[in-house]
Residue, then its C-alpha position, 0 to 999 in steps of 0.5 A: m663132043t660135049e664141048h663142041l655142043a656147048a660152044v654152039s649152044p645159044a645163050p638162054e637169053a637168045t632162046r628166050d628171045a626167039v621163043i617170045a618173038a615166035l609165040g607173040d601174044k600166044a605166050r602168057r608168060v616167058d620166064l628165064k630162071l637158073g638158065e632155063v626158059t619156061v613158057i606158060v600158055t593158056a589151054q586155048n593157045y596150047l596146041a597152036a603154041a606147040r606147033i609154032l615151037r616145033d616149026d619156027p626156024a628160030c625155035r625148031f623144037e623137034q623133040l618132046i622128051d618129057l611130059c608130066g602132070v602136076d597137082y598144085s593144090e598143096y604147093r607152098m603148103g597149100e597157099w597156092d591160089g591158082l588153077r590146080y592142074a598143069v601139064t609140063s612138057h620139056l622140048l629139045s631142039v637137036s638142030l639148034n641145041q636148045r631146050v624149053r619148058l612148056r606149061v599149060f594149066a587146065p582151066d577146069d579143076e573138076l574136069p582138067e582137060v587140055d589138047s593132046l600133043n600127040d599129032v605134034w610129037s608122037s612121043a607124047n602118046w604114052f606120056e599123056r596116058e601116064a598123066f591121065d592115069l595118075y592125075g586124071i587129066v584128059f587130053t582131047g584128041h588123043v588117039d588111045l587115052r586109057r590107063i597105062l600104069t594102074d590095074y584094070g578097074f582102078i579107082g581114082h588117080p594116085f598122084r593127086k594130092d588128095f588121094p589116100v596114101s593107102g589107096e581105095v581098094e586092095m587086092i587079095y587072094d580069096a581061098e574060097k573063090k580060088r581067085v584074086i578079088y578086090q575089096p575096100v582097103s583094110i589098112e588103118p592110118r597110123e603115125i609112123t614117125p618115131r618118137i624121139i627122146r633126147e637128153e637135156k642140152y643134147g648137141g649143145l641145144q638150150 
């Protein structure tokens, strides 16, 4: 079965060309690297581009198989000078046996916001809730945008690069109140990398 699918799968160059032809000026950039096609669109064209990729006969990406947020603030050791937050989706065409990666950058770093793809692919629902919860990316038009992984009353978005490793608050059981309570985190930052001492010329090093 796998060999049969590989035989009918279009070459990545064909997928790239089909995507370019379908999206036209709605694609900001279309890259082909390592046999994978990546489409970058602006937030203004994001929803329209998604519908085209689903409906165009040469694309027919019927399924959204993954969607995640990305924080580029520390990309390349902090040398990144573009917009901070992006949403990346992976689309699959079952009928044409081809894949594409769709990426959009939120235009405002202070309030990252892009359109929801829930009306295009219903599988986007929980993926977008996860990206909202962990990165604070707001998906306009989402039917039920609320946290999905963190607890009620959680402060902040834990996948942002500037979120403290130890968190903002901690949950403990208060014996006097006989219930679980939240309090400011009491963990102090510390260096956990062990000190390594080697003999001179260890391993042939000079």
